[in-house]
N, C-alpha and C positions, 0 to 999 in steps of 0.2 A: 256781177259774179260774186263779189264778196258777200252781198246780202243773201244770196242763195246758199253759199257755204255756211254762213252763220245760222240760217234757218235749219239746215240739215244737222247742225251740231258738230260740225267738223272743226276740231281744235288743232293746235300745233302738233300734238302727238299723232293724231290720226293722219295729218298731212305727211308726216315723216314716214308712217307705215305705207301710205299710198305711194309715195315717192320711191320707197324701197322696193315695192312690188313692181312698179313700172321699170325701174332699173333692172330688176331680176328678169323680167320678160324680155327686155331689150338685149341683155347680155346672153340670154338663152337663145334668142334668134341669131345673134352674131356667132355664137358657138356652133349652132347647127350649120350655118353657112361655111364656117371655117372647117368643120369636120368633113362636110360633103365635098369641099374643094381640095383639101390637102391630105386626106387619108384615103388609102385604097379601100376597095370593097371588103377585103378580108380584115383590115385594121378597123374599119367601121363596125364590122360584126363583133370583133373582140371588145371594142369600146362600149357598144350598147349592151352587150352581154354582161360585161363587168359592172356597168352602172345598174343594170337590173338586179344583179346579185347583191350589190351594196344596198340598194333600196329595200330589198326583201330583208336583209339583215337588220337594217334600221327599224323597220316595222316590227320584226320579231323581238328585238331588244326592248322597244318601247312597251310592247304588250307584256313581255316577260317581267320587266321591272315592276309593273303595276300588280301583276299576280303575286310576285314575291312579297311586296309590301303589304298587300291585303292578307296574305297567309300569315306573315309574321305578326302583324297587329292582332289578328284573330287569336293566335296562340298566346301572344303576350298578355292578353286580357285575363288569362287564367294563371299567369305567373307574376312574380315580383322580382325586381332587381335590387340586390343588396349592395349599396354603394360602398359600404365599409369593407366588405369581404370581396367585392367585385365578383359576385356570383348570382346566378339566377335561382330563385327559390320557387318551388311549386311541385306539382305532381310529375312523376317520372315520365309518363307518356307525353305530357305537354312539353316538357323540357326536350325530350328526344325529337319530337316533331319540329319544335322551334329551331333547334340546333342543326337539324338536317337541312 
């Protein structure tokens, strides 16, 4: 078994990641069983709806932060930052778009 693991290039860090994924799957299965046995149908509906909304929020925030970083870096390419004055120097339209 160790020979196969070494041939595949699985090192200590990758083993930790795999172990973490296995733990995550097992706890997820345990959570599903606990929810189905201990929550009423209405409470289960609220639980799953809330989790769906949270998941959508996380996906939205991840995408939004990438867009903001790309936009800011694009506008900052036409601007300069004056460290002594703590001010942004450049054309007015670029400054307004960057600061918005």
